Every structure is written in C-alpha cells, then in structure tokens.
mmCIF file as gemmi writes it, N, C-alpha and C atoms, coordinates in Angstrom:
data_model
loop_
_atom_site.group_PDB
_atom_site.id
_atom_site.type_symbol
_atom_site.label_atom_id
_atom_site.label_alt_id
_atom_site.label_comp_id
_atom_site.label_asym_id
_atom_site.label_entity_id
_atom_site.label_seq_id
_atom_site.pdbx_PDB_ins_code
_atom_site.Cartn_x
_atom_site.Cartn_y
_atom_site.Cartn_z
_atom_site.occupancy
_atom_site.B_iso_or_equiv
_atom_site.pdbx_formal_charge
_atom_site.auth_seq_id
_atom_site.auth_asym_id
_atom_site.pdbx_PDB_model_num
ATOM 1 N N . UNK Axp A 1 ? 134.783 161.539 -93.165 1 0 ? 1 A 1
ATOM 2 C CA . UNK Axp A 1 ? 133.734 160.993 -92.584 1 0 ? 1 A 1
ATOM 3 C C . UNK Axp A 1 ? 133.698 160.002 -93.345 1 0 ? 1 A 1
ATOM 4 N N . UNK Axp A 2 ? 133.505 158.655 -92.651 1 0 ? 2 A 1
ATOM 5 C CA . UNK Axp A 2 ? 133.486 157.275 -93.137 1 0 ? 2 A 1
ATOM 6 C C . UNK Axp A 2 ? 132.01 156.695 -93.361 1 0 ? 2 A 1
ATOM 7 N N . UNK Axp A 3 ? 132.02 155.697 -94.176 1 0 ? 3 A 1
ATOM 8 C CA . UNK Axp A 3 ? 131.076 155.302 -94.825 1 0 ? 3 A 1
ATOM 9 C C . UNK Axp A 3 ? 130.222 154.458 -93.581 1 0 ? 3 A 1
ATOM 10 N N . UNK Axp A 4 ? 128.696 154.591 -94.35 1 0 ? 4 A 1
ATOM 11 C CA . UNK Axp A 4 ? 127.887 154.019 -93.369 1 0 ? 4 A 1
ATOM 12 C C . UNK Axp A 4 ? 128.241 152.197 -93.887 1 0 ? 4 A 1
ATOM 13 N N . UNK Axp A 5 ? 127.964 151.47 -92.644 1 0 ? 5 A 1
ATOM 14 C CA . UNK Axp A 5 ? 128.056 149.922 -92.916 1 0 ? 5 A 1
ATOM 15 C C . UNK Axp A 5 ? 126.664 149.521 -93.756 1 0 ? 5 A 1
ATOM 16 N N . UNK Axp A 6 ? 126.943 148.483 -94.396 1 0 ? 6 A 1
ATOM 17 C CA . UNK Axp A 6 ? 125.48 147.602 -94.465 1 0 ? 6 A 1
ATOM 18 C C . UNK Axp A 6 ? 125.344 146.636 -93.386 1 0 ? 6 A 1
ATOM 19 N N . UNK Axp A 7 ? 124.19 146.801 -92.779 1 0 ? 7 A 1
ATOM 20 C CA . UNK Axp A 7 ? 123.779 145.816 -91.636 1 0 ? 7 A 1
ATOM 21 C C . UNK Axp A 7 ? 122.641 145.587 -91.843 1 0 ? 7 A 1
ATOM 22 N N . UNK Axp A 8 ? 122.249 144.934 -90.724 1 0 ? 8 A 1
ATOM 23 C CA . UNK Axp A 8 ? 120.499 144.337 -90.695 1 0 ? 8 A 1
ATOM 24 C C . UNK Axp A 8 ? 120.439 145.234 -89.522 1 0 ? 8 A 1
ATOM 25 N N . UNK Axp A 9 ? 118.732 145.069 -89.119 1 0 ? 9 A 1
ATOM 26 C CA . UNK Axp A 9 ? 118.313 145.915 -87.974 1 0 ? 9 A 1
ATOM 27 C C . UNK Axp A 9 ? 118.512 144.767 -86.472 1 0 ? 9 A 1
ATOM 28 N N . UNK Axp A 10 ? 118.991 143.975 -86.473 1 0 ? 10 A 1
ATOM 29 C CA . UNK Axp A 10 ? 119.266 143.211 -85.765 1 0 ? 10 A 1
ATOM 30 C C . UNK Axp A 10 ? 120.761 143.773 -84.996 1 0 ? 10 A 1
ATOM 31 N N . UNK Axp A 11 ? 121.446 143.793 -86.018 1 0 ? 11 A 1
ATOM 32 C CA . UNK Axp A 11 ? 122.968 144.045 -85.921 1 0 ? 11 A 1
ATOM 33 C C . UNK Axp A 11 ? 122.946 145.377 -85.242 1 0 ? 11 A 1
ATOM 34 N N . UNK Axp A 12 ? 122.262 146.379 -85.902 1 0 ? 12 A 1
ATOM 35 C CA . UNK Axp A 12 ? 121.828 147.738 -85.036 1 0 ? 12 A 1
ATOM 36 C C . UNK Axp A 12 ? 121.426 147.619 -83.733 1 0 ? 12 A 1
ATOM 37 N N . UNK Axp A 13 ? 120.909 146.637 -83.327 1 0 ? 13 A 1
ATOM 38 C CA . UNK Axp A 13 ? 120.133 146.438 -82.206 1 0 ? 13 A 1
ATOM 39 C C . UNK Axp A 13 ? 121.209 145.906 -81.101 1 0 ? 13 A 1
ATOM 40 N N . UNK Axp A 14 ? 121.931 145.052 -81.373 1 0 ? 14 A 1
ATOM 41 C CA . UNK Axp A 14 ? 123.321 144.842 -80.798 1 0 ? 14 A 1
ATOM 42 C C . UNK Axp A 14 ? 124.29 145.792 -80.186 1 0 ? 14 A 1
ATOM 43 N N . UNK Axp A 15 ? 124.194 146.686 -81.517 1 0 ? 15 A 1
ATOM 44 C CA . UNK Axp A 15 ? 125.281 147.642 -81.02 1 0 ? 15 A 1
ATOM 45 C C . UNK Axp A 15 ? 124.664 148.457 -80.16 1 0 ? 15 A 1
ATOM 46 N N . UNK Axp A 16 ? 123.752 148.868 -80.08 1 0 ? 16 A 1
ATOM 47 C CA . UNK Axp A 16 ? 122.833 149.997 -79.383 1 0 ? 16 A 1
ATOM 48 C C . UNK Axp A 16 ? 122.812 149.122 -78.071 1 0 ? 16 A 1
ATOM 49 N N . UNK Axp A 17 ? 122.763 147.973 -78.04 1 0 ? 17 A 1
ATOM 50 C CA . UNK Axp A 17 ? 122.692 147.689 -76.603 1 0 ? 17 A 1
ATOM 51 C C . UNK Axp A 17 ? 123.995 147.503 -75.647 1 0 ? 17 A 1
ATOM 52 N N . UNK Axp A 18 ? 125.228 147.787 -76.675 1 0 ? 18 A 1
ATOM 53 C CA . UNK Axp A 18 ? 126.423 147.809 -75.82 1 0 ? 18 A 1
ATOM 54 C C . UNK Axp A 18 ? 126.474 149.4 -75.25 1 0 ? 18 A 1
ATOM 55 N N . UNK Axp A 19 ? 125.698 150.396 -75.785 1 0 ? 19 A 1
ATOM 56 C CA . UNK Axp A 19 ? 125.833 151.792 -75.103 1 0 ? 19 A 1
ATOM 57 C C . UNK Axp A 19 ? 124.437 152.075 -73.995 1 0 ? 19 A 1
ATOM 58 N N . UNK Axp A 20 ? 123.785 151.021 -73.665 1 0 ? 20 A 1
ATOM 59 C CA . UNK Axp A 20 ? 122.611 150.985 -72.819 1 0 ? 20 A 1
ATOM 60 C C . UNK Axp A 20 ? 121.31 151.253 -73.205 1 0 ? 20 A 1
ATOM 61 N N . UNK Axp A 21 ? 120.936 150.542 -74.362 1 0 ? 21 A 1
ATOM 62 C CA . UNK Axp A 21 ? 119.64 150.689 -75.103 1 0 ? 21 A 1
ATOM 63 C C . UNK Axp A 21 ? 119.125 149.133 -74.786 1 0 ? 21 A 1
ATOM 64 N N . UNK Axp A 22 ? 117.877 148.855 -74.582 1 0 ? 22 A 1
ATOM 65 C CA . UNK Axp A 22 ? 117.499 147.668 -74.488 1 0 ? 22 A 1
ATOM 66 C C . UNK Axp A 22 ? 116.09 147.431 -75.066 1 0 ? 22 A 1
ATOM 67 N N . UNK Axp A 23 ? 115.893 146.292 -75.438 1 0 ? 23 A 1
ATOM 68 C CA . UNK Axp A 23 ? 114.754 146.209 -76.311 1 0 ? 23 A 1
ATOM 69 C C . UNK Axp A 23 ? 113.456 146.125 -75.516 1 0 ? 23 A 1
ATOM 70 N N . UNK Axp A 24 ? 112.497 147.248 -75.554 1 0 ? 24 A 1
ATOM 71 C CA . UNK Axp A 24 ? 111.165 147.692 -75.151 1 0 ? 24 A 1
ATOM 72 C C . UNK Axp A 24 ? 110.153 146.884 -75.08 1 0 ? 24 A 1
ATOM 73 N N . UNK Axp A 25 ? 109.809 146.563 -76.967 1 0 ? 25 A 1
ATOM 74 C CA . UNK Axp A 25 ? 108.794 145.708 -77.28 1 0 ? 25 A 1
ATOM 75 C C . UNK Axp A 25 ? 109.074 145.691 -78.736 1 0 ? 25 A 1
ATOM 76 N N . UNK Axp A 26 ? 108.462 145.143 -79.345 1 0 ? 26 A 1
ATOM 77 C CA . UNK Axp A 26 ? 108.492 144.9 -80.939 1 0 ? 26 A 1
ATOM 78 C C . UNK Axp A 26 ? 106.641 144.751 -81.364 1 0 ? 26 A 1
ATOM 79 N N . UNK Axp A 27 ? 106.266 145.536 -82.571 1 0 ? 27 A 1
ATOM 80 C CA . UNK Axp A 27 ? 105.228 145.266 -82.869 1 0 ? 27 A 1
ATOM 81 C C . UNK Axp A 27 ? 105.36 144.992 -84.609 1 0 ? 27 A 1
ATOM 82 N N . UNK Axp A 28 ? 105.398 144.27 -85.051 1 0 ? 28 A 1
ATOM 83 C CA . UNK Axp A 28 ? 105.447 143.58 -86.406 1 0 ? 28 A 1
ATOM 84 C C . UNK Axp A 28 ? 106.901 143.446 -86.567 1 0 ? 28 A 1
ATOM 85 N N . UNK Axp A 29 ? 107.304 144.068 -87.723 1 0 ? 29 A 1
ATOM 86 C CA . UNK Axp A 29 ? 108.733 143.736 -87.916 1 0 ? 29 A 1
ATOM 87 C C . UNK Axp A 29 ? 109.552 145.506 -87.429 1 0 ? 29 A 1
ATOM 88 N N . UNK Axp A 30 ? 108.859 146.298 -86.179 1 0 ? 30 A 1
ATOM 89 C CA . UNK Axp A 30 ? 109.835 147.36 -86.065 1 0 ? 30 A 1
ATOM 90 C C . UNK Axp A 30 ? 110.288 146.631 -84.39 1 0 ? 30 A 1
ATOM 91 N N . UNK Axp A 31 ? 111.215 147.324 -84.218 1 0 ? 31 A 1
ATOM 92 C CA . UNK Axp A 31 ? 111.8 146.896 -82.672 1 0 ? 31 A 1
ATOM 93 C C . UNK Axp A 31 ? 111.92 148.428 -81.892 1 0 ? 31 A 1
ATOM 94 N N . UNK Axp A 32 ? 111.218 148.698 -81.045 1 0 ? 32 A 1
ATOM 95 C CA . UNK Axp A 32 ? 111.747 149.854 -80.157 1 0 ? 32 A 1
ATOM 96 C C . UNK Axp A 32 ? 112.564 149.632 -79.041 1 0 ? 32 A 1
ATOM 97 N N . UNK Axp A 33 ? 113.428 150.207 -79.148 1 0 ? 33 A 1
ATOM 98 C CA . UNK Axp A 33 ? 114.736 150.085 -78.109 1 0 ? 33 A 1
ATOM 99 C C . UNK Axp A 33 ? 114.368 151.534 -77.041 1 0 ? 33 A 1
ATOM 100 N N . UNK Axp A 34 ? 114.801 151.144 -75.662 1 0 ? 34 A 1
ATOM 101 C CA . UNK Axp A 34 ? 114.747 151.898 -74.781 1 0 ? 34 A 1
ATOM 102 C C . UNK Axp A 34 ? 115.869 152.32 -74.157 1 0 ? 34 A 1
ATOM 103 N N . UNK Axp A 35 ? 116.2 153.568 -73.909 1 0 ? 35 A 1
ATOM 104 C CA . UNK Axp A 35 ? 117.401 153.987 -73.134 1 0 ? 35 A 1
ATOM 105 C C . UNK Axp A 35 ? 117.426 153.576 -71.792 1 0 ? 35 A 1
ATOM 106 N N . UNK Axp A 36 ? 118.202 152.386 -71.033 1 0 ? 36 A 1
ATOM 107 C CA . UNK Axp A 36 ? 117.912 152.012 -69.759 1 0 ? 36 A 1
ATOM 108 C C . UNK Axp A 36 ? 117.835 153.259 -68.749 1 0 ? 36 A 1
ATOM 109 N N . UNK Axp A 37 ? 118.803 154.253 -68.863 1 0 ? 37 A 1
ATOM 110 C CA . UNK Axp A 37 ? 119.075 155.212 -67.848 1 0 ? 37 A 1
ATOM 111 C C . UNK Axp A 37 ? 118.344 156.455 -68.509 1 0 ? 37 A 1
ATOM 112 N N . UNK Axp A 38 ? 118.058 157.665 -67.51 1 0 ? 38 A 1
ATOM 113 C CA . UNK Axp A 38 ? 117.405 158.566 -67.827 1 0 ? 38 A 1
ATOM 114 C C . UNK Axp A 38 ? 117.999 159.698 -68.88 1 0 ? 38 A 1
ATOM 115 N N . UNK Axp A 39 ? 117.351 159.877 -69.941 1 0 ? 39 A 1
ATOM 116 C CA . UNK Axp A 39 ? 116.318 160.414 -70.089 1 0 ? 39 A 1
ATOM 117 C C . UNK Axp A 39 ? 115.491 159.291 -70.445 1 0 ? 39 A 1
ATOM 118 N N . UNK Axp A 40 ? 115.682 158.053 -70.947 1 0 ? 40 A 1
ATOM 119 C CA . UNK Axp A 40 ? 114.826 157.043 -71.399 1 0 ? 40 A 1
ATOM 120 C C . UNK Axp A 40 ? 114.102 157.217 -72.861 1 0 ? 40 A 1
ATOM 121 N N . UNK Axp A 41 ? 115.108 157.511 -73.876 1 0 ? 41 A 1
ATOM 122 C CA . UNK Axp A 41 ? 114.63 157.966 -75.372 1 0 ? 41 A 1
ATOM 123 C C . UNK Axp A 41 ? 114.38 156.878 -75.722 1 0 ? 41 A 1
ATOM 124 N N . UNK Axp A 42 ? 113.647 156.653 -76.719 1 0 ? 42 A 1
ATOM 125 C CA . UNK Axp A 42 ? 113.162 155.682 -77.79 1 0 ? 42 A 1
ATOM 126 C C . UNK Axp A 42 ? 113.559 156.08 -78.942 1 0 ? 42 A 1
ATOM 127 N N . UNK Axp A 43 ? 113.834 154.589 -79.6 1 0 ? 43 A 1
ATOM 128 C CA . UNK Axp A 43 ? 114.23 154.62 -80.745 1 0 ? 43 A 1
ATOM 129 C C . UNK Axp A 43 ? 113.611 153.343 -81.406 1 0 ? 43 A 1
ATOM 130 N N . UNK Axp A 44 ? 113.296 153.53 -82.959 1 0 ? 44 A 1
ATOM 131 C CA . UNK Axp A 44 ? 112.798 152.602 -83.587 1 0 ? 44 A 1
ATOM 132 C C . UNK Axp A 44 ? 113.47 152.13 -84.491 1 0 ? 44 A 1
ATOM 133 N N . UNK Axp A 45 ? 113.741 150.563 -84.735 1 0 ? 45 A 1
ATOM 134 C CA . UNK Axp A 45 ? 114.362 150.011 -85.316 1 0 ? 45 A 1
ATOM 135 C C . UNK Axp A 45 ? 114.021 149.044 -86.446 1 0 ? 45 A 1
ATOM 136 N N . UNK Axp A 46 ? 113.665 149.431 -87.724 1 0 ? 46 A 1
ATOM 137 C CA . UNK Axp A 46 ? 113.143 148.374 -88.581 1 0 ? 46 A 1
ATOM 138 C C . UNK Axp A 46 ? 114.209 146.955 -88.185 1 0 ? 46 A 1
ATOM 139 N N . UNK Axp A 47 ? 113.23 145.687 -88.622 1 0 ? 47 A 1
ATOM 140 C CA . UNK Axp A 47 ? 114.08 144.201 -88.381 1 0 ? 47 A 1
ATOM 141 C C . UNK Axp A 47 ? 114.197 143.756 -89.771 1 0 ? 47 A 1
ATOM 142 N N . UNK Axp A 48 ? 114.858 144.37 -90.398 1 0 ? 48 A 1
ATOM 143 C CA . UNK Axp A 48 ? 115.028 144.207 -92.261 1 0 ? 48 A 1
ATOM 144 C C . UNK Axp A 48 ? 116.398 143.613 -92.113 1 0 ? 48 A 1
ATOM 145 N N . UNK Axp A 49 ? 116.508 142.788 -93.294 1 0 ? 49 A 1
ATOM 146 C CA . UNK Axp A 49 ? 117.643 142.157 -93.668 1 0 ? 49 A 1
ATOM 147 C C . UNK Axp A 49 ? 118.764 143.128 -93.68 1 0 ? 49 A 1
ATOM 148 N N . UNK Axp A 50 ? 118.7 144.568 -94.175 1 0 ? 50 A 1
ATOM 149 C CA . UNK Axp A 50 ? 119.566 145.442 -94.907 1 0 ? 50 A 1
ATOM 150 C C . UNK Axp A 50 ? 118.827 146.568 -94.414 1 0 ? 50 A 1
ATOM 151 N N . UNK Axp A 51 ? 119.405 147.83 -93.826 1 0 ? 51 A 1
ATOM 152 C CA . UNK Axp A 51 ? 118.656 148.842 -93.256 1 0 ? 51 A 1
ATOM 153 C C . UNK Axp A 51 ? 118.824 149.773 -94.601 1 0 ? 51 A 1
ATOM 154 N N . UNK Axp A 52 ? 118.479 150.931 -94.863 1 0 ? 52 A 1
ATOM 155 C CA . UNK Axp A 52 ? 118.674 151.847 -95.679 1 0 ? 52 A 1
ATOM 156 C C . UNK Axp A 52 ? 119.493 153.002 -95.328 1 0 ? 52 A 1
ATOM 157 N N . UNK Axp A 53 ? 120.276 153.48 -96.131 1 0 ? 53 A 1
ATOM 158 C CA . UNK Axp A 53 ? 121.032 154.61 -95.882 1 0 ? 53 A 1
ATOM 159 C C . UNK Axp A 53 ? 120.743 155.625 -95.052 1 0 ? 53 A 1
ATOM 160 N N . UNK Axp A 54 ? 119.821 156.087 -95.513 1 0 ? 54 A 1
ATOM 161 C CA . UNK Axp A 54 ? 118.704 156.891 -94.536 1 0 ? 54 A 1
ATOM 162 C C . UNK Axp A 54 ? 118.197 156.649 -93.604 1 0 ? 54 A 1
ATOM 163 N N . UNK Axp A 55 ? 117.878 155.346 -93.399 1 0 ? 55 A 1
ATOM 164 C CA . UNK Axp A 55 ? 117.367 154.945 -92.069 1 0 ? 55 A 1
ATOM 165 C C . UNK Axp A 55 ? 118.373 155.075 -91.225 1 0 ? 55 A 1
ATOM 166 N N . UNK Axp A 56 ? 119.046 154.327 -91.379 1 0 ? 56 A 1
ATOM 167 C CA . UNK Axp A 56 ? 120.439 154.065 -90.718 1 0 ? 56 A 1
ATOM 168 C C . UNK Axp A 56 ? 120.997 155.482 -90.112 1 0 ? 56 A 1
ATOM 169 N N . UNK Axp A 57 ? 121.313 156.328 -91.21 1 0 ? 57 A 1
ATOM 170 C CA . UNK Axp A 57 ? 121.821 157.661 -90.615 1 0 ? 57 A 1
ATOM 171 C C . UNK Axp A 57 ? 120.943 158.294 -89.777 1 0 ? 57 A 1
ATOM 172 N N . UNK Axp A 58 ? 119.361 158.167 -89.601 1 0 ? 58 A 1
ATOM 173 C CA . UNK Axp A 58 ? 118.624 158.808 -88.935 1 0 ? 58 A 1
ATOM 174 C C . UNK Axp A 58 ? 118.654 158.324 -87.525 1 0 ? 58 A 1
ATOM 175 N N . UNK Axp A 59 ? 118.938 156.391 -87.537 1 0 ? 59 A 1
ATOM 176 C CA . UNK Axp A 59 ? 118.782 156.089 -85.933 1 0 ? 59 A 1
ATOM 177 C C . UNK Axp A 59 ? 120.117 156.668 -85.461 1 0 ? 59 A 1
ATOM 178 N N . UNK Axp A 60 ? 121.438 156.763 -86.067 1 0 ? 60 A 1
ATOM 179 C CA . UNK Axp A 60 ? 122.261 157.187 -85.26 1 0 ? 60 A 1
ATOM 180 C C . UNK Axp A 60 ? 122.298 158.565 -84.809 1 0 ? 60 A 1
ATOM 181 N N . UNK Axp A 61 ? 121.799 159.281 -85.929 1 0 ? 61 A 1
ATOM 182 C CA . UNK Axp A 61 ? 121.81 160.881 -85.29 1 0 ? 61 A 1
ATOM 183 C C . UNK Axp A 61 ? 120.541 160.813 -84.158 1 0 ? 61 A 1
ATOM 184 N N . UNK Axp A 62 ? 119.675 159.917 -84.008 1 0 ? 62 A 1
ATOM 185 C CA . UNK Axp A 62 ? 118.957 160.047 -83.197 1 0 ? 62 A 1
ATOM 186 C C . UNK Axp A 62 ? 119.393 159.643 -81.739 1 0 ? 62 A 1
ATOM 187 N N . UNK Axp A 63 ? 120.313 158.652 -81.632 1 0 ? 63 A 1
ATOM 188 C CA . UNK Axp A 63 ? 120.691 158.137 -80.699 1 0 ? 63 A 1
ATOM 189 C C . UNK Axp A 63 ? 121.93 159.224 -79.985 1 0 ? 63 A 1
ATOM 190 N N . UNK Axp A 64 ? 122.341 160.111 -80.811 1 0 ? 64 A 1
ATOM 191 C CA . UNK Axp A 64 ? 123.132 160.961 -80.597 1 0 ? 64 A 1
ATOM 192 C C . UNK Axp A 64 ? 124.934 160.298 -80.592 1 0 ? 64 A 1
ATOM 193 N N . UNK Axp A 65 ? 125.023 159.556 -81.643 1 0 ? 65 A 1
ATOM 194 C CA . UNK Axp A 65 ? 126.503 159.209 -82.127 1 0 ? 65 A 1
ATOM 195 C C . UNK Axp A 65 ? 126.651 159.721 -83.282 1 0 ? 65 A 1
ATOM 196 N N . UNK Axp A 66 ? 128.069 159.666 -83.92 1 0 ? 66 A 1
ATOM 197 C CA . UNK Axp A 66 ? 128.305 160.23 -85.034 1 0 ? 66 A 1
ATOM 198 C C . UNK Axp A 66 ? 128.62 158.537 -85.863 1 0 ? 66 A 1
ATOM 199 N N . UNK Axp A 67 ? 128.716 158.544 -87.095 1 0 ? 67 A 1
ATOM 200 C CA . UNK Axp A 67 ? 129.395 157.439 -87.661 1 0 ? 67 A 1
ATOM 201 C C . UNK Axp A 67 ? 130.272 156.812 -87.123 1 0 ? 67 A 1
ATOM 202 N N . UNK Axp A 68 ? 131.319 157.328 -86.847 1 0 ? 68 A 1
ATOM 203 C CA . UNK Axp A 68 ? 132.274 156.949 -86.727 1 0 ? 68 A 1
ATOM 204 C C . UNK Axp A 68 ? 132.491 156.127 -85.056 1 0 ? 68 A 1
ATOM 205 N N . UNK Axp A 69 ? 131.508 156.952 -84.213 1 0 ? 69 A 1
ATOM 206 C CA . UNK Axp A 69 ? 131.525 156.413 -83.159 1 0 ? 69 A 1
ATOM 207 C C . UNK Axp A 69 ? 130.23 154.893 -83.489 1 0 ? 69 A 1
ATOM 208 N N . UNK Axp A 70 ? 129.46 154.904 -84.198 1 0 ? 70 A 1
ATOM 209 C CA . UNK Axp A 70 ? 128.617 154.113 -84.474 1 0 ? 70 A 1
ATOM 210 C C . UNK Axp A 70 ? 129.645 152.638 -84.725 1 0 ? 70 A 1
ATOM 211 N N . UNK Axp A 71 ? 130.262 152.926 -85.576 1 0 ? 71 A 1
ATOM 212 C CA . UNK Axp A 71 ? 131.44 152.15 -86.688 1 0 ? 71 A 1
ATOM 213 C C . UNK Axp A 71 ? 132.13 151.548 -85.661 1 0 ? 71 A 1
ATOM 214 N N . UNK Axp A 72 ? 132.529 152.217 -84.49 1 0 ? 72 A 1
ATOM 215 C CA . UNK Axp A 72 ? 133.607 151.605 -83.452 1 0 ? 72 A 1
ATOM 216 C C . UNK Axp A 72 ? 132.455 150.425 -82.344 1 0 ? 72 A 1
ATOM 217 N N . UNK Axp A 73 ? 131.256 150.928 -82.397 1 0 ? 73 A 1
ATOM 218 C CA . UNK Axp A 73 ? 130.426 149.617 -81.694 1 0 ? 73 A 1
ATOM 219 C C . UNK Axp A 73 ? 130.222 148.32 -82.245 1 0 ? 73 A 1
ATOM 220 N N . UNK Axp A 74 ? 130.693 148.307 -83.705 1 0 ? 74 A 1
ATOM 221 C CA . UNK Axp A 74 ? 130.332 147.154 -84.377 1 0 ? 74 A 1
ATOM 222 C C . UNK Axp A 74 ? 131.203 146.141 -84.204 1 0 ? 74 A 1
C-alpha cells in the first residue's frame, strides 16, 4: 500500500477531472464535483491548501479508486 500524497483540494479536482468528473458548483470553500456520465455521482472536495489524510482517503474511496490508482492520476 502506497502513501497518500500531500496535495491541495484543487490538485484533487484536477486529478478527478481526468477520470470524468467536472465541477458542478462551489459553495464557500467546498467544491462539488459531478461525474459526467451515468450514474452522475457527486463528491465534495474542500478547497484547502492541504487536505487531511482522512479526508483525502474518504474522497478516493467515494469515487471508487484505490490509493495507487489515484497516485497514477497525479
């Protein structure tokens, strides 16, 4: 199992755009991304300079990736 990277919310957004997510809207410091194809899943990404490890792990799990697959997107 590889380590989680220390990245910002905007870098997570860029990585998720590579697998078909697009920014749906933003409210305050939270960006809501929407999957472009069916089933149109939504995921919330905080727009912070550095995401906490638990938050990043939850986002990765929510979109259905492993940590290694996510690291390959970066």
